[in-house]
N, C-alpha and C positions, 0 to 999 in steps of 0.2 A: 651073150646075155649080160654078162658082167659089164662089158663096155657100154651097153645100152643104158643100164642102170646108172653107171658112172656119168654118162653124158647127160642124162636127164637131171641127175643131182646137180651137176655143174651148171646146167642151164637155169635150174631153179635158183641156185645161189646167185648166179649172175643177174637174173631178173630181180631178185630181192635187192641186190646191191645197187643196180641201176635205178630201181624205184625209190630206194632210200636217198640215193644221190640226187635224183630229180626233185624229191621233196625238199631236201636241204637247199638246193640251188634256188628253187622257187621261193622258199621262206626267206633266204638272204636277199633275193632281189626285191621281194615285197617290202622287207624292212628298209632297204636302202631307198626304195621308191617313195616311201612315206617317212622320211627321216624325222620330220617334225613330230609326228604322232609317236614314232618309236622313242624319240628322246623324252617326250612327255611321259609315256608309259614307263620308261626306264627311270625317270626321276621319281615317279610315284612308287615304284618297286624299291628303289634305293631307300626312300624315306621309310617305307613299311618295314623293311628288313633292319634298318638302323634302329628304329624305335623298338622293334621286338627284341633285338639282340641287346639293346642298351639296358633293358630291365634286369635280366639275369646278371649281366656284367656289373651293373651298379649294386645289385643285391649282394653278390659275392664279394665285391670290393668293400662295401660299407660294413658288411658283417665280418669280414676279416679284420677290419679295424676294431670292431666291437669284440671279436674273439681275442685279439691281442690285448685289448684293454682288460677284458674279463680274466684272461689267463694271468696277466701281470698283476691285476688287482687281487687275485687269489693267492699270489705268491707273497712270501714274507718280504718286508721292506724295512729299510733303516734310513730315517731322515730323507724319505722320498726316493731312495735308490732301491730299485728292485734287485733282490738278492739271488735270483735264479732265472734261467730262460723260461719262456712260457710253456714249453712242453718238456716235462721231465718225468722219469720213472724212478721210484725207489722201492726195491724189493728187499725184504728182510726175512731172514731165518732166525727164529728165537728158540734156542734149545731148552729154555725153562718151560716152554709150553709143550714142545713135541719131543724133547730129549736131545742131548748133544750127539754129534755125529763125528765120524772120522774125517780127517783132512781130505782123504781120497774120495769121500762121498760127495764133497761139494765141488770137486774139480770139473765134472761134466757140465754143471750149470755155470760155473765160472768161465769155462771155455766158450760156452754158448753166448754168454753176455759179452764176452770180449771179442769174439770173432764173427758171430752170426746175427745178433739181435737187430742191428741197424739194417742189415740186408733184408731180414724177414719183415720188418716194419716198413721198409722202403722209405726210410728217413735217414738223414745225415746227422752226425754228431754236432752239437752246438759248437760253433767256432770260438765262442767267448768263454764258456764254462767247461772245464774238464770233468770227466766222470770219476767216480770213486769206487774202489773195491776195498773192503775191510773185513777182517776176520778176528774174532776174539775167543780166548780160552776161558776156562773157569777161573776162580779166584786162587791166587798164589799168596802164600805167606812169606814175607821177606825178613831176613835176619842178618845181623852183622856176621861177618865171617867167623869171629871168635865164638859166637853162640850157635854155630851150625850143628854141634853134636848134642845139644840138649833142647831140641825144638819141641819135644813133647812136654817139656816142663815150663816153657816160656811162651808168652804171648808175642806174636810177631810184631815187629816195629810198625809195619803197615801191610795192608792186604789189598791186592789189586790184580786184575787179570792182565795177561799178555795179549798184544794185538799186533797185527801187521796190516799195512795199508799200501795199495798200489800207487806208484809215483808219489812218494811222500813229499818230495820237494815242491809239488804243486799245492799241497793242502796243509803242510805243517811249516811253521816258522821256527827256525833254530834260534833260541835266545842265548845259548851257550854251548860250546863244544861243536859236535858234528853229527851227521846221520850215522846210525850203526851200520857196520859192514859185515859181510859173511866171512867166516873162517872155517876151513875144513879140518882144522886141528881139533880133535875131540877133547883134548886136554885144556885147550884155551877157553877162557871165560867167554860167554856169549855177550856181545855188545848190545846194550839197551839204551833207550832214550826215554827219560822220565818227563812228566809234565812239570811245568814251572810251579804249580801248586804243591805237588809232592816234594819237589826239591826244596822249596822254601819252608814248608811245614816240617820236614824231617831233617833239614840241614844237610842234604846230600851234596856231595862234591863230585866234579868230573874226575874220573879215574878210580873212584871208590868201588871196592868189591863188595857184593852182597850175595847171599845165598837164598834161593827161592825154593819152597816146597809146595807140592800140590796139596792144598788143604783138603780137597775132596778125598784123596787117598788117605790122608792122616785121619780124617773123621771116620773113615771106614776101617781104620786100624790095619791097613795093608802092611805087609812085612817090609817092602822096599818102595816107599813112596818116591815119586820123581823128585830128585834133588839137582838143581841147576845152579851153577856158579855164573854170576853175571857181573859185568863191569859197566858202570855208567859212563857213556861217552858223549851224551848230549842232553840238553834240556829244550823242550818244545812247548809251543802253544799254537792254537789254530791260526792259520793264516788269515782267516776271516771268521771271527767268532759268531757273527750274525748270519753266516751262510745257512741256507736252508738245510743242508745235510746235517749239521750239528744240532739244529733245532728239531728236525723231524726224526732223526735217528734215535733220540732219547738215550744218547750215550753220555756218560760222565766225562765231558771233554777235559775237565781239569783233574781227572783221576785215572789216567791210562798210561801204560808203558808200551812203547813200540819197539819191535825188533825187525831186522831185515827179513823180507819175505822168503828168501832162500834159506836163511837160518831157521825160520819158522817151519818150513817144509821138511828140511833135511836133518835138523838136529833136535828141535823141540817136539815135533809131531811124533817121531818114533818112540819117544819116552813116555807118551801119554796115551790113554785109551779114551776114545770119544772126546777129543779135545776141543772141537768147534762148538762153542756155546752160542755164538751169534755170528751171522754172516750178513753183510750188507752190500748191495750194488746200487749205485746212484748213477743214472744215465740221462744227462741233459741232451735234448735234440733240437734241431733247427726247424722252427715252425714256418719259415718263410715259404716253404714249398707246399703248404697245405691249402687246397681250394675246397669249395663246397662239395664238388664231385668226388673229392678224395676222402671225405669224412666217413661215408658208409663202409667202403672197403678197409679204411684204417681202423674203424671200430671192430670190424670182424677180425682184423689182424691182431688187435689187442686181446680179443677173446681167445684166439688161437695161441697167442703168446702166454697167456695165463695158464692154459692147459699144458703147454709144453713145459713151462717152469714147474708146475706141480708134478709132472711125470719125472722130470730130472731130479728134483729134490722135494719130496712131499713135505708140506708144512711151511713152504715159503709163501710169504704174504706180500701183496702189492699195497704199499702204504701211500704212495703219491702217484696220481694218474690224472691225465687231462680228459678222461673219458666223459665226465659229466659236462664239462665246458664244451667239448666237441659236439655232444648231443644237442646242447642248447643252441650252439652255433648253427648246426644243421637244420633244426626245427625253425629257428628264427629266420634264416635265409629263405627257407621254403615258404614260410608264411608271408614274408615280404614280397616274394615273387607273385603270390596269389593277390596280395593287396595291390601291388603296382599294376598288374595286368587288369585288375578291376578298375583302378584309377584311369587306365589308358583306354577303356572301352570307347568313350566319345572320340578320342583322337584316332584310334584305329578305325572306327566307323567312318570318320571323315576321310581318312586316307583311302579306305576301301571304296568309298563313294567316288573319290577322284579317279581311282584306277578304273572303276566301272564306267565313269563318264568317258574316259579316254578310250577304253575298250569298245564302248558302244559307238563312239564316233569312228573308231577304226573299222568295226564291223559294218557300220553304215556305208563307209566309203568302199568297202570290199565286197558288199553283198552282190553287187552287179557282176563283179569278177567271179565270185564263187558260183553264182547262178549260171554264168556262161560256161565255166569249167564243168559243172554238173551236166549241162545240156550237151557238152561235147564228149561225155562218157567218163568223166572222172568219178571215182568212187567216193563214198562218204568218208571211208578210212583215209583216203589220200588228202581230202580237205582237212580232216581232223589232224592228220599227221603234219601238214604244212603249218597249221595253227599251233600245234604243240611244239614243233621245232622252233618256230618264231618266238613263242613265249619262253621256251627253255633257254634260248640264246640270250634274250633280254634278261631273264631271271638270273642266269649265270653271271652276266656282267654286273647286275645289280647286287648280287651276293658278294662278289669280289670287292666292289666299291663300298658296299654297306658295312662290311666287317670292320675295316679301320674307322669308318665314320661312326659306327656304333660305339667304339671305344672313346671317341671324342665326345659323343653325346653323353655317355655314362660319366665321363670326367666332368662335363658341364653340369650334369645333375648333381654331382658331388660338390660343386661350387655354389649351389643354390642357397641363398639366404632367404629370399622371398620370391613372390611372383615376378618374373622377368628381372630378378636381381641375382647376378652370379658373382658376387663380390666376396664370397666366403672362401677363405684359404682351405685347401684340401690336401690330404696326403694319401689319397686312395691308391691302392695297388690294383690297377686295371690290367687284367690278363685274360686272354681268350683261351678257353679250354674246349675239348670236344663236347662236353656236356652242354656248354653254353652255345656252341656252334649248332647243335641240334635244334635249338629254338629257331635259329635263322633258316636252317634247312626246311623245317616244318613250315615256316612262313613262306618260303620260296615255293614249296610244293602246293600249298593252298592258293597262292596267287597265280601260279601257272594254271592250275585247274580252273580258277575263276576266269582266266583269260580264254581258256580253250572251250569251256561250256557254251558261251554264246555262239561260237562257230558251229555248234551242233545244229542249232536252229537254222542258221543260214545254209548249212550243207543239205538240208532237206528240200530246198527249193531248186527247181529248174528256172530257166529264164522266164517261162510263161507264168508259173505259180508265183514267182517273185514279183512280176509286174502287177499281177492281180492283187496280191497282198499289199503292195506298195500304194495302190490306189486309195485305200482307206484302211488305216490301222486302228481297228477297234478292239483288238485283243489286249486286255490289261496285262501288266507285267506279272511275273511268277509270284512275287511276294504278295500282290493283291489277290491273286487267285488262291494262294494258300492262307490268306488272312493273317499274315505275319504281324501287321500293325495292330490288329485287334488282339491277337494272342499276347503281344508284348504289353498291351495296356493292362492285362490282368495282373502280372507280377509287379508292374509299376504301381498300380492302384493299391495292391495289397501292401507293398512296401511303404507307401505314403501313409496308409492306415496304421501300420505298426509304429512308424516314426511319430505320428501324431499322438498315439497312445503313450509313448514314452515322455512326451512333454518337451522341455527345452533340451537342446543338444549339448550345450556347454553349460554345465552347472558350476556353481561357486564351490568347488572342492579343491583340495590340495593337489590331487592327481592331475587336475586340469584336463588338457585335451588328449592325453595319452590314450584313454579308452576310446575316444572318438576315432583316432587314427587307426585303431586296430579293429574297427567295425566296418567290414566291406559294404554292409547294407546302406550305410550313410552315403556312399559314393555310387553304388550300383543303382540305387533307386533313381537319383537324378539322371544318370546316364541312360537308363532304360526309358525313363519318361521322355528325355530329349529325343531319342531315336524313334520311340513309338509315336510321339506327337508329330514329328517330322513326316513319318510315313502316312499318318492319318491325314495330314494336310495335303499330301500328294494324292491321296485317294479322293478327297473331297474336291480338290481344285478342278479336275475335268468337269465335274458336275456344274461348278460355278461358271466355267468357260462355256458350257452348253447354254446355260441361262443367259450369259452375255450375248452369245450368238443369236439366240432367239430374240432378245431385246434389240439386237442390231438390225434384225429384219424390219423392225418398226421404225427405224430411222432412215435417213437418206445418206448416211455416211458410208460410202463404199469401202473406204480404208478400214474403218472400225469393224464392219461386217466381215471382211476378208480376214482380218487379224483374229477376230473372235472365233470364226469357223476353223481357221488353221490350228489354233490352240486347242479347240474342242475335239478336232478330228485326229490330231497327232500329239497326244500328251506325252508320248515317250520321248519326243524330241527335247523337251525341256525338263523332264523329271529329274535327271541326274544333276544338272547345274543348279536347279532349285533346291534339291536336297543338300547339295554342297553348301549353298548359301545359308540355308536354315541351320545346318549343323555347325557351320563356322560361327555364325552370330550367337547361337545357343552356347557353343563351347566357350566363346570369349566372355559372355556374360557369366556363365557358370564358373569359369576359372577365376575371373577377377573378383567376383563376390565371395567365392570360397576362400581365396587367398586373403582378401581383406578381413574376412571374419576370423580366420585363424591367426593372422598377424595381430589384429586388435585384441583378441582374447589372450594371445601369448604375452603381450606387453602388460595388459591389465592383470593377468594372472600372476606374473612374476613380480610386478610392482606390489600387488596385494600380499603376496607371500612374504616379501622382504619388508614391506612397510614404507620403504623409501629407496633412494638410489643405492644406499649401502648401509650396513649396520654391523655392530659388533657387541660383544659382551665385555663390559669393564668389570673385572673381578676385584679391582682395587688392591689396596695394601691393608692387610689385617693388623689392627692395633691391639686388640685385647678385649676383655669383657667389661660389662657394665651392668646396671640394674635394669630390670624389665620395664617396659613401657605400659601405657594405659591398656588395661584389659589383659595383661600378662600376669603371671604369678608373681606375688610381691617380692620374693627373694631370688627370682630366676636371673641368672647371669646371662647376658647376651653378648654376642660378638660385635665388634666395632670395626669399621673400615674407613679408609681415607682414599679419595678419588681425585683424579686429575679433572679440573673444571672442563665442561664440555666445549667451551669456546676456545680452549687451547688447541683442539684438533684443527681449528680453522687456520692455524699457522702452517699446516701441511699443504703443499701445492696440490691443487685439484679439489680440495674440500672447500665448498662455499658456505655451508651452514651445518650446525650440529645441534642436537637436542637429546636430552635424557628421556628414556622410556623404561620404566620399571615394570616388569612382568612377574607376577607372583600368583600363587594359588589363593583363591578367594572363596569364601562361603557366604552366601546371601541368605539372610533370615527372612523367611516368608511365613504365611499363616500355616503352612504345612511343615515347617521346620527349616533346617539349613539345606541349601542346594549348592552343590559344588560347582565352581566355575573358575574364572580367571579375573584377577584384578590388575588393571593397567594404569599406572600413574604417569602423567605427562607434564611437561613444562608448557603450559598453555601459550606462552608468548611466542615460542619458537616452533611448536609442533605444527601449527596450521600451515606454515610456509615450507615444511619439509616433507610431511607425510603424503603418501599417495592417496588421492581422493577422487571420487566420481560423484556427480550430482545425484545419482540414484541411490547412494548409500544412506541418505537420510533426507527428510523433508527440508531441513535447514542446511545451509552451507557449513563447511567445517569451521570457517571463521566465526559464524554465529554460535556454534556449539562451544567453541573455545571461549567466546565472550560470556556465555552462560556459566562456564566454570569459573571465569574470573570474577563474576559478580557474587558467587557463593563459594567461599573457600573450601567448605566441606561438601560441595556439590558433586554429583556423579551423573554419568550418562549410562543408560541401560538399553538393551535391545527392545524394540517396540513389541515384538512377539512375546517376549518374557513378561513385559508389563501387562499385556492383555491377558496372558495366561493366569497371572496372579492378581489381577485387578488393581494394579498400581497406577498411579497418576503422577503428573508433574507436580512437585511440591511435597510429595509424601516423604517421610523420613523412615529409613530402614537401618538395620545393623548389618555390618559387613565384617567378617573375620578374615584378616589377611595373614597368611602363613608364609613366612620368609625365613629360610635358613634356621628352622627349628623354633622360631619365635612366633607366637600367635598374638596378633594385635587386633583388638575389636574396635572399630570406629563407627560413629554415628554419622550417617550421611543423608543428604537431601537430593532427591531426584530432580535434576534441572533440565534434562533433555533426553531424547531417544534417537535411535538409529536402527537401520536395517542391517547394515554391514559396517565393519570397522577393520582397517588394515591389520593383517596377520591373524584375524579371528575367524574361525569357522564354526557355524552354529552347532554342529554335532559335538563339539568339545564342551558344551555347557554355556551358561550365561556369561557375558562379559561386563565387568564393571569398570568404567573409565572415570578416573578422578584426578585430582591434583597430586602430583608426586611429592611436592614439598610438604603438603598437608599430612600425607601418610608418614613421611620421615619424621615430621614433628611429633606425631602421635606415638610413633614407635621409638622415639628418642634416639634415633640413629639412622644412618644410611646403610643400604644393602646393595650388593652388586646389581647393576642394571644394564640395559642395552643402551647404546648410543646410535641414533639414526643420523644419516648424513645426506645433504645435497651435494652431489659431485658434478664437476664440470663434464660436459659431454666428451671432451677430448682427453680426459684424465687417464693416466696409466694405472690400472687397478693394482698390478703387482708392485709398482713403486709406492703407491699409497699404503698398501699392506706393510711393506718393509718400513716405511716412515712411521706408521702407527706403532709397530713393534719396537722401534727404536725409542719412541716417545713413552710408550706404556707397555711394560713387559707383562702386565696383567690383562692385556687385550686378548680375547679368545672369540671363537665362533664368528669369524668375519664372513659376512654374506654380501653379495653384490647382485643387484637386479640385472645389470648388463651381462654379467658372467653367467647367470642362470638363463637369460635369454639366449646367449650364445650356445650354451649347452643344449637347450631345447631346439635351436635352429639346426644343430647337428644330429638331431634325432633321425634315424634312418627312414622311418615312415613319413615323417613330416617333410624331410628333405626330398625324398623320392617322389612324394605326391606333388609338391610345388615345382620340383624340377621337371617332372613329366608334363605337368600342365603348362609350364613355361615353354619348354621345347616343343610340345605338341601345338601350342597356340601359334608359335612362330612358324612351324611347318605348315599348319593349317592355313595361315594367312597367305603364305607363298603359294601353296597348292591351289587355294581357292582363286587367287588372282590368275594363276596360270591356267586353271581349268576354265575360267570365264573367257580368257583370251583365246584359248583353243576353240571353245564353243562359238565365240563370236566370229572367228575366222571361218569355221565350217558353215555357220549360219549365213554369213555373208556370201560364201561361195554358192550355197544352195539357193539363196534368194536371187543372186545375180542370174543364175540359170533360169529360175522361174520367171523373173522379170523380163529376161530376154525372150522367153517363149511368148509372154503376153505382148 
């Protein structure tokens, strides 16, 4: 009985193995027999996986750059040099809050930080910045040796706590003497190292003996307060006084005395009770190993670390932590993934259409084989198994090829400056992680299922039912039966309605296009509309073909009639290539118009914000006071400045023209009182050739407006909306109070022109008054700091210009550059990702569309040749 069961089991297993082997062999033979279709399918799968994987790869890489910049920008710096690594922890125990503790009480936490914390966080120490351990006692009073017996009657020479620091040679610089050493001779003085500040203030010398008393014990009138004899062996100062540890630890870096750590533990600690008043642990870490997928577990490890620290030494507080920046990094990268996948909907739809075309052609060529296999007894599961194995083999190869290709695509996206422009230098860290690879695996599974499902319909037919169905294919595709195109029109139409209710997409605001890039609706609606309209056209087209076929009956053209009837009876033959063509043309139009809109807006926005190619604030040289000007108080003293003439800047290589632009607070007197705004004074002769201007900023050109100011010395330009609101007209006189550096100067001006927009002015900031700068200075009886706007050569080096400006004028501040602002915006992750995906997707779409039509043409020619041969 046992042998019979064993034999049956073995036979069953052998049958399963043989069946699986036969499925594998047939799948491989079918793939090799149709190498062209297999290669086309493989190409489509590779592109799909590469595009899908490139999105999380780019998101993680670009936001690691943002993470690094954010962590470094949050760190203290000195003259542009960052003073700590991007990920650092500072724990502090403060005895004044929770009470001092014994040296032995801090040892468990100290050992944990020294031996285990990096392992628990799964991070490595920073290779550049060493960690710090420091322990402080309470205040000691220091006396000269001769005064040691009368401490209760004399004030100590100085009062300071004792401290010890791990690896002092890495953090302390010896200015005189040497580091203190340990001595086990109880009678020998304890070696100490005083700060340079104490040594200079108290006149302490190397080798001098001093006596220290525990002031806390003295204040409590203890019988035997700790008395420690000490010898000064060194003078110290911080190795880097600007380092974050000294800034964040809130320690008096110039008022501390250090002893050897072994001396502290074995000689000083036994003499004191609850001697640790402050303990600090500073731990810099290497951030190069952090990926988006690591953030969530890392944040959990930080929470566990905080609990562990509290258990080891209650009252210990975390003062410096990257948790906030890491959370922002995680959220931003996740949002960018969503946005980029939204951006890629048209591209992925096109790639899916290409794969569908190739799969449909493959199924069409194999349907006769499948029907023959079914007629000879093959089960549906075998047919499905053959198709699944065939698709899985192609998918596996596509995944292996698509992974490295996706890294190249992500890097290319990171180089995107504009649509089809990959000239931007990049320093992205592209790295494949398991979390990123899962996106590719998901895409692989979906594409395999998409390839296998069509074979289910073919597997239902025998040779008889297949020939019957082939005679006239009138059954519409599944998406038409489900009404997918009509369902997609609903969200697309609603999205268009919402966008129309919002008005203009790109407003004249200082934030510019940032909000637009963070709104998926603006990109999802066009994508849905494109797909929905393409499917709707494919639904309507067969009806048009039937109409053409009916009209063809009325003519004598046999060719026209046969072609029309063929198209009307078998719409499935041309649905996929037509959809491919519609999506490609729609995608190219959509991509090019969107990129042009974003680029034009970016250049206009940054030119408007800066006002010209480049600008700076000239603070001038302050000379002294004088008497007040017109409209100021009679005896008020005002400040006077002296400035470098604007044309002097033209001597700097790269600067073609310069003009003064004074920007001050202004109050416009209307019938309702004074309204706060901004007064801008310009040099009319040079301003028109330097300032950024568009024809829709005003009814007149900028040159005409400057001519109006030239004709009327006290003339001003006002916003047309402000003039309409207060019933002001050209030629009216008004009072304007200009407030500059504490001086209030009231001037009488005449309105000579109007504008809608003016460079650097935003309507929400209040009305803008544009007048002659020299007229204002004349009325104010002096010049005030102003901005200088420049025309800069297109090939000029911005950094070199800035250095030359500072050499010429040390009072130059607030340098702004339109080109640098544009470059910063071009590196914006959302913008770069959008344009990069559109560029890469457009290139892939063009290649796939051409390949798809080539394959379709070959199959169509083969089918036509058979039909024509029969005729």
